[in-house]
PDB file of N, CA, C and O in Angstrom, chain B, residues numbered from 101:
ATOM      1  N   MET B 101      -2.361 -10.396  -7.405  1.00  0.00           N
ATOM      2  CA  MET B 101      -1.285  -9.623  -6.830  1.00  0.00           C
ATOM      3  C   MET B 101      -0.443  -8.992  -7.927  1.00  0.00           C
ATOM      4  O   MET B 101      -0.020  -7.841  -7.815  1.00  0.00           O
ATOM      5  N   GLN B 102      -0.209  -9.738  -8.963  1.00  0.00           N
ATOM      6  CA  GLN B 102       0.616  -9.228 -10.052  1.00  0.00           C
ATOM      7  C   GLN B 102      -0.044  -8.020 -10.722  1.00  0.00           C
ATOM      8  O   GLN B 102       0.635  -7.070 -11.110  1.00  0.00           O
ATOM      9  N   GLU B 103      -1.356  -8.064 -10.852  1.00  0.00           N
ATOM     10  CA  GLU B 103      -2.099  -6.965 -11.470  1.00  0.00           C
ATOM     11  C   GLU B 103      -2.011  -5.686 -10.621  1.00  0.00           C
ATOM     12  O   GLU B 103      -1.833  -4.592 -11.157  1.00  0.00           O
ATOM     13  N   ILE B 104      -2.135  -5.831  -9.314  1.00  0.00           N
ATOM     14  CA  ILE B 104      -2.029  -4.684  -8.412  1.00  0.00           C
ATOM     15  C   ILE B 104      -0.599  -4.141  -8.422  1.00  0.00           C
ATOM     16  O   ILE B 104      -0.394  -2.928  -8.465  1.00  0.00           O
ATOM     17  N   GLU B 105       0.389  -5.041  -8.382  1.00  0.00           N
ATOM     18  CA  GLU B 105       1.791  -4.607  -8.445  1.00  0.00           C
ATOM     19  C   GLU B 105       2.021  -3.750  -9.683  1.00  0.00           C
ATOM     20  O   GLU B 105       2.586  -2.660  -9.590  1.00  0.00           O
ATOM     21  N   LEU B 106       1.591  -4.231 -10.822  1.00  0.00           N
ATOM     22  CA  LEU B 106       1.793  -3.519 -12.075  1.00  0.00           C
ATOM     23  C   LEU B 106       1.083  -2.162 -12.062  1.00  0.00           C
ATOM     24  O   LEU B 106       1.632  -1.165 -12.531  1.00  0.00           O
ATOM     25  N   ALA B 107      -0.131  -2.130 -11.526  1.00  0.00           N
ATOM     26  CA  ALA B 107      -0.881  -0.872 -11.453  1.00  0.00           C
ATOM     27  C   ALA B 107      -0.148   0.149 -10.592  1.00  0.00           C
ATOM     28  O   ALA B 107      -0.084   1.325 -10.952  1.00  0.00           O
ATOM     29  N   LEU B 108       0.402  -0.278  -9.467  1.00  0.00           N
ATOM     30  CA  LEU B 108       1.114   0.647  -8.584  1.00  0.00           C
ATOM     31  C   LEU B 108       2.449   1.089  -9.187  1.00  0.00           C
ATOM     32  O   LEU B 108       2.841   2.246  -9.041  1.00  0.00           O
ATOM     33  N   ILE B 109       3.138   0.186  -9.852  1.00  0.00           N
ATOM     34  CA  ILE B 109       4.433   0.516 -10.459  1.00  0.00           C
ATOM     35  C   ILE B 109       4.245   1.507 -11.610  1.00  0.00           C
ATOM     36  O   ILE B 109       5.043   2.432 -11.767  1.00  0.00           O
ATOM     37  N   GLN B 110       3.206   1.321 -12.408  1.00  0.00           N
ATOM     38  CA  GLN B 110       2.963   2.199 -13.558  1.00  0.00           C
ATOM     39  C   GLN B 110       2.479   3.580 -13.148  1.00  0.00           C
ATOM     40  O   GLN B 110       2.638   4.543 -13.899  1.00  0.00           O
ATOM     41  N   ASN B 111       1.898   3.683 -11.978  1.00  0.00           N
ATOM     42  CA  ASN B 111       1.350   4.948 -11.502  1.00  0.00           C
ATOM     43  C   ASN B 111       2.457   5.755 -10.825  1.00  0.00           C
ATOM     44  O   ASN B 111       2.968   5.345  -9.783  1.00  0.00           O
ATOM     45  N   LYS B 112       2.833   6.891 -11.402  1.00  0.00           N
ATOM     46  CA  LYS B 112       3.934   7.692 -10.855  1.00  0.00           C
ATOM     47  C   LYS B 112       3.629   8.214  -9.449  1.00  0.00           C
ATOM     48  O   LYS B 112       4.550   8.565  -8.711  1.00  0.00           O
ATOM     49  N   THR B 113       2.365   8.270  -9.073  1.00  0.00           N
ATOM     50  CA  THR B 113       1.992   8.697  -7.726  1.00  0.00           C
ATOM     51  C   THR B 113       2.518   7.719  -6.685  1.00  0.00           C
ATOM     52  O   THR B 113       2.978   8.135  -5.621  1.00  0.00           O
ATOM     53  N   PHE B 114       2.456   6.431  -6.979  1.00  0.00           N
ATOM     54  CA  PHE B 114       2.854   5.408  -6.017  1.00  0.00           C
ATOM     55  C   PHE B 114       4.252   4.870  -6.330  1.00  0.00           C
ATOM     56  O   PHE B 114       5.185   5.105  -5.562  1.00  0.00           O
ATOM     57  N   ASN B 115       4.409   4.153  -7.441  1.00  0.00           N
ATOM     58  CA  ASN B 115       5.680   3.636  -7.924  1.00  0.00           C
ATOM     59  C   ASN B 115       6.603   3.121  -6.809  1.00  0.00           C
ATOM     60  O   ASN B 115       7.660   3.709  -6.576  1.00  0.00           O
ATOM     61  N   PRO B 116       6.228   2.043  -6.120  1.00  0.00           N
ATOM     62  CA  PRO B 116       7.058   1.502  -5.034  1.00  0.00           C
ATOM     63  C   PRO B 116       8.346   0.859  -5.554  1.00  0.00           C
ATOM     64  O   PRO B 116       8.452   0.497  -6.725  1.00  0.00           O
ATOM     65  N   ILE B 117       9.311   0.731  -4.655  1.00  0.00           N
ATOM     66  CA  ILE B 117      10.583   0.080  -5.016  1.00  0.00           C
ATOM     67  C   ILE B 117      10.467  -1.439  -4.935  1.00  0.00           C
ATOM     68  O   ILE B 117      11.208  -2.153  -5.611  1.00  0.00           O
ATOM     69  N   ARG B 118       9.547  -1.938  -4.115  1.00  0.00           N
ATOM     70  CA  ARG B 118       9.307  -3.373  -3.965  1.00  0.00           C
ATOM     71  C   ARG B 118       8.017  -3.578  -3.170  1.00  0.00           C
ATOM     72  O   ARG B 118       7.368  -2.612  -2.768  1.00  0.00           O
ATOM     73  N   PHE B 119       7.653  -4.833  -2.948  1.00  0.00           N
ATOM     74  CA  PHE B 119       6.469  -5.176  -2.173  1.00  0.00           C
ATOM     75  C   PHE B 119       6.845  -6.166  -1.081  1.00  0.00           C
ATOM     76  O   PHE B 119       7.706  -7.024  -1.276  1.00  0.00           O
ATOM     77  N   THR B 120       6.206  -6.041   0.048  1.00  0.00           N
ATOM     78  CA  THR B 120       6.308  -7.031   1.115  1.00  0.00           C
ATOM     79  C   THR B 120       4.967  -7.749   1.164  1.00  0.00           C
ATOM     80  O   THR B 120       3.918  -7.105   1.133  1.00  0.00           O
ATOM     81  N   TYR B 121       4.991  -9.080   1.241  1.00  0.00           N
ATOM     82  CA  TYR B 121       3.754  -9.860   1.308  1.00  0.00           C
ATOM     83  C   TYR B 121       3.670 -10.597   2.629  1.00  0.00           C
ATOM     84  O   TYR B 121       4.638 -11.205   3.085  1.00  0.00           O
ATOM     85  N   TRP B 122       2.497 -10.532   3.236  1.00  0.00           N
ATOM     86  CA  TRP B 122       2.220 -11.269   4.472  1.00  0.00           C
ATOM     87  C   TRP B 122       1.019 -12.166   4.252  1.00  0.00           C
ATOM     88  O   TRP B 122      -0.027 -11.717   3.784  1.00  0.00           O
ATOM     89  N   GLN B 123       1.177 -13.447   4.593  1.00  0.00           N
ATOM     90  CA  GLN B 123       0.046 -14.376   4.598  1.00  0.00           C
ATOM     91  C   GLN B 123      -0.505 -14.400   6.011  1.00  0.00           C
ATOM     92  O   GLN B 123       0.236 -14.591   6.975  1.00  0.00           O
ATOM     93  N   MET B 124      -1.806 -14.204   6.127  1.00  0.00           N
ATOM     94  CA  MET B 124      -2.415 -14.154   7.453  1.00  0.00           C
ATOM     95  C   MET B 124      -3.697 -14.961   7.461  1.00  0.00           C
ATOM     96  O   MET B 124      -4.241 -15.301   6.410  1.00  0.00           O
ATOM     97  N   GLY B 125      -4.162 -15.257   8.630  1.00  0.00           N
ATOM     98  CA  GLY B 125      -5.403 -15.993   8.775  1.00  0.00           C
ATOM     99  C   GLY B 125      -5.735 -16.241  10.226  1.00  0.00           C
ATOM    100  O   GLY B 125      -6.508 -17.146  10.542  1.00  0.00           O
ATOM    101  N   ASN B 126      -5.161 -15.450  11.112  1.00  0.00           N
ATOM    102  CA  ASN B 126      -5.359 -15.671  12.536  1.00  0.00           C
ATOM    103  C   ASN B 126      -6.690 -15.114  13.034  1.00  0.00           C
ATOM    104  O   ASN B 126      -7.524 -15.860  13.549  1.00  0.00           O
ATOM    105  N   LYS B 127      -6.887 -13.829  12.883  1.00  0.00           N
ATOM    106  CA  LYS B 127      -8.093 -13.194  13.408  1.00  0.00           C
ATOM    107  C   LYS B 127      -9.298 -13.492  12.518  1.00  0.00           C
ATOM    108  O   LYS B 127     -10.380 -13.812  13.011  1.00  0.00           O
ATOM    109  N   VAL B 128      -9.103 -13.386  11.216  1.00  0.00           N
ATOM    110  CA  VAL B 128     -10.141 -13.746  10.253  1.00  0.00           C
ATOM    111  C   VAL B 128      -9.784 -15.158   9.800  1.00  0.00           C
ATOM    112  O   VAL B 128      -8.693 -15.378   9.274  1.00  0.00           O
ATOM    113  N   HIS B 129     -10.677 -16.103   9.992  1.00  0.00           N
ATOM    114  CA  HIS B 129     -10.336 -17.517   9.818  1.00  0.00           C
ATOM    115  C   HIS B 129     -10.409 -17.988   8.366  1.00  0.00           C
ATOM    116  O   HIS B 129     -11.111 -18.940   8.023  1.00  0.00           O
ATOM    117  N   HIS B 130      -9.669 -17.293   7.551  1.00  0.00           N
ATOM    118  CA  HIS B 130      -9.384 -17.756   6.202  1.00  0.00           C
ATOM    119  C   HIS B 130      -8.059 -17.123   5.797  1.00  0.00           C
ATOM    120  O   HIS B 130      -7.698 -16.052   6.284  1.00  0.00           O
ATOM    121  N   LEU B 131      -7.348 -17.784   4.915  1.00  0.00           N
ATOM    122  CA  LEU B 131      -6.053 -17.279   4.488  1.00  0.00           C
ATOM    123  C   LEU B 131      -6.255 -16.053   3.611  1.00  0.00           C
ATOM    124  O   LEU B 131      -7.036 -16.077   2.659  1.00  0.00           O
ATOM    125  N   HIS B 132      -5.556 -14.999   3.936  1.00  0.00           N
ATOM    126  CA  HIS B 132      -5.556 -13.825   3.081  1.00  0.00           C
ATOM    127  C   HIS B 132      -4.153 -13.241   3.052  1.00  0.00           C
ATOM    128  O   HIS B 132      -3.354 -13.454   3.964  1.00  0.00           O
ATOM    129  N   ILE B 133      -3.876 -12.510   2.001  1.00  0.00           N
ATOM    130  CA  ILE B 133      -2.531 -11.995   1.792  1.00  0.00           C
ATOM    131  C   ILE B 133      -2.580 -10.466   1.736  1.00  0.00           C
ATOM    132  O   ILE B 133      -3.419  -9.876   1.055  1.00  0.00           O
ATOM    133  N   HIS B 134      -1.668  -9.853   2.464  1.00  0.00           N
ATOM    134  CA  HIS B 134      -1.512  -8.400   2.423  1.00  0.00           C
ATOM    135  C   HIS B 134      -0.296  -8.101   1.559  1.00  0.00           C
ATOM    136  O   HIS B 134       0.799  -8.591   1.838  1.00  0.00           O
ATOM    137  N   GLY B 135      -0.475  -7.311   0.528  1.00  0.00           N
ATOM    138  CA  GLY B 135       0.625  -6.834  -0.301  1.00  0.00           C
ATOM    139  C   GLY B 135       0.910  -5.395   0.090  1.00  0.00           C
ATOM    140  O   GLY B 135       0.039  -4.535  -0.043  1.00  0.00           O
ATOM    141  N   ILE B 136       2.102  -5.124   0.565  1.00  0.00           N
ATOM    142  CA  ILE B 136       2.427  -3.800   1.097  1.00  0.00           C
ATOM    143  C   ILE B 136       3.496  -3.161   0.223  1.00  0.00           C
ATOM    144  O   ILE B 136       4.629  -3.641   0.189  1.00  0.00           O
ATOM    145  N   PRO B 137       3.156  -2.080  -0.489  1.00  0.00           N
ATOM    146  CA  PRO B 137       4.171  -1.399  -1.298  1.00  0.00           C
ATOM    147  C   PRO B 137       5.193  -0.717  -0.394  1.00  0.00           C
ATOM    148  O   PRO B 137       4.841  -0.186   0.660  1.00  0.00           O
ATOM    149  N   ARG B 138       6.458  -0.734  -0.809  1.00  0.00           N
ATOM    150  CA  ARG B 138       7.532  -0.166   0.004  1.00  0.00           C
ATOM    151  C   ARG B 138       8.219   0.971  -0.748  1.00  0.00           C
ATOM    152  O   ARG B 138       8.335   0.943  -1.973  1.00  0.00           O
ATOM    153  N   TYR B 139       8.674   1.975   0.012  1.00  0.00           N
ATOM    154  CA  TYR B 139       9.222   3.196  -0.577  1.00  0.00           C
ATOM    155  C   TYR B 139      10.508   3.626   0.111  1.00  0.00           C
ATOM    156  O   TYR B 139      10.644   3.494   1.327  1.00  0.00           O
ATOM    157  N   ASN B 140      11.457   4.145  -0.679  1.00  0.00           N
ATOM    158  CA  ASN B 140      12.696   4.697  -0.131  1.00  0.00           C
ATOM    159  C   ASN B 140      12.546   6.150   0.288  1.00  0.00           C
ATOM    160  O   ASN B 140      13.313   6.637   1.118  1.00  0.00           O
ATOM    161  N   CYS B 141      11.579   6.840  -0.269  1.00  0.00           N
ATOM    162  CA  CYS B 141      11.409   8.260   0.035  1.00  0.00           C
ATOM    163  C   CYS B 141       9.930   8.548   0.299  1.00  0.00           C
ATOM    164  O   CYS B 141       9.065   7.791  -0.141  1.00  0.00           O
ATOM    165  N   PRO B 142       9.639   9.627   1.009  1.00  0.00           N
ATOM    166  CA  PRO B 142       8.246   9.974   1.301  1.00  0.00           C
ATOM    167  C   PRO B 142       7.453  10.210   0.011  1.00  0.00           C
ATOM    168  O   PRO B 142       7.994  10.693  -0.984  1.00  0.00           O
ATOM    169  N   LYS B 143       6.188   9.869   0.044  1.00  0.00           N
ATOM    170  CA  LYS B 143       5.286  10.099  -1.083  1.00  0.00           C
ATOM    171  C   LYS B 143       4.220  11.092  -0.656  1.00  0.00           C
ATOM    172  O   LYS B 143       3.663  10.981   0.436  1.00  0.00           O
ATOM    173  N   LYS B 144       3.938  12.052  -1.503  1.00  0.00           N
ATOM    174  CA  LYS B 144       2.885  13.019  -1.214  1.00  0.00           C
ATOM    175  C   LYS B 144       1.679  12.684  -2.082  1.00  0.00           C
ATOM    176  O   LYS B 144       1.775  12.593  -3.305  1.00  0.00           O
ATOM    177  N   PHE B 145       0.550  12.505  -1.422  1.00  0.00           N
ATOM    178  CA  PHE B 145      -0.679  12.180  -2.133  1.00  0.00           C
ATOM    179  C   PHE B 145      -1.869  12.611  -1.292  1.00  0.00           C
ATOM    180  O   PHE B 145      -1.912  12.364  -0.087  1.00  0.00           O
ATOM    181  N   PHE B 146      -2.808  13.238  -1.916  1.00  0.00           N
ATOM    182  CA  PHE B 146      -4.064  13.650  -1.284  1.00  0.00           C
ATOM    183  C   PHE B 146      -3.805  14.440   0.004  1.00  0.00           C
ATOM    184  O   PHE B 146      -4.300  14.088   1.076  1.00  0.00           O
ATOM    185  N   HIS B 147      -3.027  15.505  -0.124  1.00  0.00           N
ATOM    186  CA  HIS B 147      -2.751  16.444   0.970  1.00  0.00           C
ATOM    187  C   HIS B 147      -2.057  15.784   2.166  1.00  0.00           C
ATOM    188  O   HIS B 147      -2.216  16.222   3.305  1.00  0.00           O
ATOM    189  N   LYS B 148      -1.299  14.739   1.898  1.00  0.00           N
ATOM    190  CA  LYS B 148      -0.671  14.021   3.003  1.00  0.00           C
ATOM    191  C   LYS B 148       0.691  13.491   2.574  1.00  0.00           C
ATOM    192  O   LYS B 148       0.898  13.152   1.409  1.00  0.00           O
ATOM    193  N   ILE B 149       1.616  13.424   3.525  1.00  0.00           N
ATOM    194  CA  ILE B 149       2.928  12.810   3.286  1.00  0.00           C
ATOM    195  C   ILE B 149       2.884  11.389   3.849  1.00  0.00           C
ATOM    196  O   ILE B 149       2.571  11.183   5.022  1.00  0.00           O
ATOM    197  N   TRP B 150       3.199  10.417   3.000  1.00  0.00           N
ATOM    198  CA  TRP B 150       3.211   9.009   3.384  1.00  0.00           C
ATOM    199  C   TRP B 150       4.669   8.582   3.501  1.00  0.00           C
ATOM    200  O   TRP B 150       5.436   8.725   2.549  1.00  0.00           O
ATOM    201  N   LEU B 151       5.051   8.066   4.647  1.00  0.00           N
ATOM    202  CA  LEU B 151       6.442   7.745   4.929  1.00  0.00           C
ATOM    203  C   LEU B 151       6.607   6.275   5.292  1.00  0.00           C
ATOM    204  O   LEU B 151       5.915   5.757   6.167  1.00  0.00           O
ATOM    205  N   ASP B 152       7.530   5.615   4.610  1.00  0.00           N
ATOM    206  CA  ASP B 152       7.912   4.245   4.932  1.00  0.00           C
ATOM    207  C   ASP B 152       9.233   4.367   5.685  1.00  0.00           C
ATOM    208  O   ASP B 152      10.288   4.522   5.071  1.00  0.00           O
ATOM    209  N   LYS B 153       9.175   4.299   7.004  1.00  0.00           N
ATOM    210  CA  LYS B 153      10.340   4.612   7.828  1.00  0.00           C
ATOM    211  C   LYS B 153      11.515   3.663   7.639  1.00  0.00           C
ATOM    212  O   LYS B 153      12.667   4.073   7.779  1.00  0.00           O
ATOM    213  N   ASN B 154      11.242   2.417   7.326  1.00  0.00           N
ATOM    214  CA  ASN B 154      12.335   1.468   7.138  1.00  0.00           C
ATOM    215  C   ASN B 154      11.924   0.420   6.103  1.00  0.00           C
ATOM    216  O   ASN B 154      11.472  -0.667   6.463  1.00  0.00           O
ATOM    217  N   PRO B 155      12.081   0.745   4.821  1.00  0.00           N
ATOM    218  CA  PRO B 155      11.601  -0.156   3.771  1.00  0.00           C
ATOM    219  C   PRO B 155      12.356  -1.482   3.681  1.00  0.00           C
ATOM    220  O   PRO B 155      11.918  -2.395   2.982  1.00  0.00           O
ATOM    221  N   ASN B 156      13.484  -1.594   4.382  1.00  0.00           N
ATOM    222  CA  ASN B 156      14.251  -2.842   4.347  1.00  0.00           C
ATOM    223  C   ASN B 156      13.906  -3.793   5.491  1.00  0.00           C
ATOM    224  O   ASN B 156      14.511  -4.857   5.620  1.00  0.00           O
ATOM    225  N   GLN B 157      12.944  -3.415   6.313  1.00  0.00           N
ATOM    226  CA  GLN B 157      12.496  -4.237   7.440  1.00  0.00           C
ATOM    227  C   GLN B 157      10.998  -4.534   7.275  1.00  0.00           C
ATOM    228  O   GLN B 157      10.314  -3.855   6.509  1.00  0.00           O
ATOM    229  N   PRO B 158      10.494  -5.534   7.984  1.00  0.00           N
ATOM    230  CA  PRO B 158       9.046  -5.760   7.929  1.00  0.00           C
ATOM    231  C   PRO B 158       8.297  -4.504   8.360  1.00  0.00           C
ATOM    232  O   PRO B 158       8.735  -3.804   9.274  1.00  0.00           O
ATOM    233  N   PRO B 159       7.173  -4.213   7.711  1.00  0.00           N
ATOM    234  CA  PRO B 159       6.412  -3.018   8.081  1.00  0.00           C
ATOM    235  C   PRO B 159       5.853  -3.129   9.498  1.00  0.00           C
ATOM    236  O   PRO B 159       5.612  -4.224  10.008  1.00  0.00           O
ATOM    237  N   ILE B 160       5.659  -1.987  10.107  1.00  0.00           N
ATOM    238  CA  ILE B 160       5.066  -1.927  11.443  1.00  0.00           C
ATOM    239  C   ILE B 160       3.609  -1.502  11.274  1.00  0.00           C
ATOM    240  O   ILE B 160       3.322  -0.444  10.716  1.00  0.00           O
ATOM    241  N   TRP B 161       2.698  -2.337  11.762  1.00  0.00           N
ATOM    242  CA  TRP B 161       1.273  -2.020  11.655  1.00  0.00           C
ATOM    243  C   TRP B 161       0.937  -0.833  12.543  1.00  0.00           C
ATOM    244  O   TRP B 161       1.515  -0.652  13.614  1.00  0.00           O
ATOM    245  N   SER B 162       0.020  -0.055  12.090  1.00  0.00           N
ATOM    246  CA  SER B 162      -0.452   1.099  12.849  1.00  0.00           C
ATOM    247  C   SER B 162      -1.939   0.915  13.118  1.00  0.00           C
ATOM    248  O   SER B 162      -2.659   0.340  12.301  1.00  0.00           O
ATOM    249  N   ASN B 163      -2.388   1.397  14.245  1.00  0.00           N
ATOM    250  CA  ASN B 163      -3.822   1.368  14.547  1.00  0.00           C
ATOM    251  C   ASN B 163      -4.546   2.584  13.995  1.00  0.00           C
ATOM    252  O   ASN B 163      -5.757   2.730  14.161  1.00  0.00           O
ATOM    253  N   LYS B 164      -3.788   3.456  13.336  1.00  0.00           N
ATOM    254  CA  LYS B 164      -4.391   4.661  12.772  1.00  0.00           C
ATOM    255  C   LYS B 164      -5.329   4.274  11.637  1.00  0.00           C
ATOM    256  O   LYS B 164      -4.977   3.481  10.765  1.00  0.00           O
ATOM    257  N   ILE B 165      -6.502   4.834  11.663  1.00  0.00           N
ATOM    258  CA  ILE B 165      -7.490   4.541  10.636  1.00  0.00           C
ATOM    259  C   ILE B 165      -7.633   5.759   9.734  1.00  0.00           C
ATOM    260  O   ILE B 165      -7.895   6.866  10.204  1.00  0.00           O
ATOM    261  N   GLU B 166      -7.459   5.543   8.437  1.00  0.00           N
ATOM    262  CA  GLU B 166      -7.626   6.624   7.476  1.00  0.00           C
ATOM    263  C   GLU B 166      -9.111   6.843   7.219  1.00  0.00           C
ATOM    264  O   GLU B 166      -9.920   5.929   7.378  1.00  0.00           O
ATOM    265  N   SER B 167      -9.454   8.041   6.828  1.00  0.00           N
ATOM    266  CA  SER B 167     -10.857   8.370   6.551  1.00  0.00           C
ATOM    267  C   SER B 167     -11.339   7.596   5.325  1.00  0.00           C
ATOM    268  O   SER B 167     -10.543   7.215   4.467  1.00  0.00           O
ATOM    269  N   SER B 168     -12.618   7.374   5.256  1.00  0.00           N
ATOM    270  CA  SER B 168     -13.179   6.668   4.103  1.00  0.00           C
ATOM    271  C   SER B 168     -12.945   7.472   2.825  1.00  0.00           C
ATOM    272  O   SER B 168     -12.795   6.893   1.749  1.00  0.00           O
ATOM    273  N   GLN B 169     -12.913   8.783   2.934  1.00  0.00           N
ATOM    274  CA  GLN B 169     -12.639   9.625   1.761  1.00  0.00           C
ATOM    275  C   GLN B 169     -11.217   9.386   1.250  1.00  0.00           C
ATOM    276  O   GLN B 169     -11.008   9.259   0.044  1.00  0.00           O
ATOM    277  N   THR B 170     -10.238   9.323   2.158  1.00  0.00           N
ATOM    278  CA  THR B 170      -8.852   9.066   1.766  1.00  0.00           C
ATOM    279  C   THR B 170      -8.729   7.698   1.095  1.00  0.00           C
ATOM    280  O   THR B 170      -8.062   7.570   0.068  1.00  0.00           O
ATOM    281  N   ILE B 171      -9.357   6.697   1.658  1.00  0.00           N
ATOM    282  CA  ILE B 171      -9.313   5.348   1.093  1.00  0.00           C
ATOM    283  C   ILE B 171      -9.938   5.327  -0.299  1.00  0.00           C
ATOM    284  O   ILE B 171      -9.416   4.677  -1.206  1.00  0.00           O
ATOM    285  N   LYS B 172     -11.045   6.029  -0.469  1.00  0.00           N
ATOM    286  CA  LYS B 172     -11.706   6.080  -1.775  1.00  0.00           C
ATOM    287  C   LYS B 172     -10.810   6.746  -2.814  1.00  0.00           C
ATOM    288  O   LYS B 172     -10.725   6.273  -3.948  1.00  0.00           O
ATOM    289  N   VAL B 173     -10.148   7.825  -2.447  1.00  0.00           N
ATOM    290  CA  VAL B 173      -9.265   8.520  -3.383  1.00  0.00           C
ATOM    291  C   VAL B 173      -8.090   7.626  -3.782  1.00  0.00           C
ATOM    292  O   VAL B 173      -7.715   7.587  -4.954  1.00  0.00           O
ATOM    293  N   ILE B 174      -7.509   6.911  -2.819  1.00  0.00           N
ATOM    294  CA  ILE B 174      -6.412   5.975  -3.119  1.00  0.00           C
ATOM    295  C   ILE B 174      -6.910   4.878  -4.048  1.00  0.00           C
ATOM    296  O   ILE B 174      -6.270   4.567  -5.052  1.00  0.00           O
ATOM    297  N   ARG B 175      -8.049   4.296  -3.711  1.00  0.00           N
ATOM    298  CA  ARG B 175      -8.613   3.226  -4.544  1.00  0.00           C
ATOM    299  C   ARG B 175      -8.847   3.713  -5.970  1.00  0.00           C
ATOM    300  O   ARG B 175      -8.489   3.030  -6.929  1.00  0.00           O
ATOM    301  N   ASP B 176      -9.447   4.889  -6.109  1.00  0.00           N
ATOM    302  CA  ASP B 176      -9.745   5.418  -7.441  1.00  0.00           C
ATOM    303  C   ASP B 176      -8.477   5.696  -8.250  1.00  0.00           C
ATOM    304  O   ASP B 176      -8.456   5.503  -9.465  1.00  0.00           O
ATOM    305  N   GLU B 177      -7.421   6.151  -7.568  1.00  0.00           N
ATOM    306  CA  GLU B 177      -6.149   6.395  -8.251  1.00  0.00           C
ATOM    307  C   GLU B 177      -5.539   5.095  -8.750  1.00  0.00           C
ATOM    308  O   GLU B 177      -5.017   5.049  -9.864  1.00  0.00           O
ATOM    309  N   ILE B 178      -5.596   4.046  -7.952  1.00  0.00           N
ATOM    310  CA  ILE B 178      -5.065   2.742  -8.370  1.00  0.00           C
ATOM    311  C   ILE B 178      -5.881   2.164  -9.517  1.00  0.00           C
ATOM    312  O   ILE B 178      -5.318   1.590 -10.449  1.00  0.00           O
ATOM    313  N   LYS B 179      -7.195   2.308  -9.462  1.00  0.00           N
ATOM    314  CA  LYS B 179      -8.081   1.744 -10.487  1.00  0.00           C
ATOM    315  C   LYS B 179      -7.804   2.312 -11.877  1.00  0.00           C
ATOM    316  O   LYS B 179      -8.097   1.666 -12.883  1.00  0.00           O
ATOM    317  N   LYS B 180      -7.245   3.512 -11.934  1.00  0.00           N
ATOM    318  CA  LYS B 180      -6.918   4.105 -13.234  1.00  0.00           C
ATOM    319  C   LYS B 180      -5.943   3.236 -14.030  1.00  0.00           C
ATOM    320  O   LYS B 180      -5.886   3.327 -15.256  1.00  0.00           O
ATOM    321  N   PHE B 181      -5.185   2.403 -13.341  1.00  0.00           N
ATOM    322  CA  PHE B 181      -4.151   1.606 -13.983  1.00  0.00           C
ATOM    323  C   PHE B 181      -4.488   0.115 -14.028  1.00  0.00           C
ATOM    324  O   PHE B 181      -3.647  -0.694 -14.422  1.00  0.00           O
ATOM    325  N   LEU B 182      -5.692  -0.253 -13.634  1.00  0.00           N
ATOM    326  CA  LEU B 182      -6.107  -1.663 -13.692  1.00  0.00           C
ATOM    327  C   LEU B 182      -6.818  -1.960 -15.007  1.00  0.00           C
ATOM    328  O   LEU B 182      -7.240  -3.093 -15.238  1.00  0.00           O
TER     329      LEU B 182
END
């Protein structure tokens, strides 16, 4: 988690103000942790505006699924700093 945090903080594209962590294991029967970067202002990346509507509250999950191309571009951008 610390490595991912550092990669996102160093990358000016993302550079979150903080992270929210959730420990889960209900649907998938093993413990896993979601690290969610939080932002005070909208971020523009890959032809899209990403908005954190309330960074001081727990995030609201969305059922929206991003394209595999979008996910690959995000992953590749983060990997530059790992």
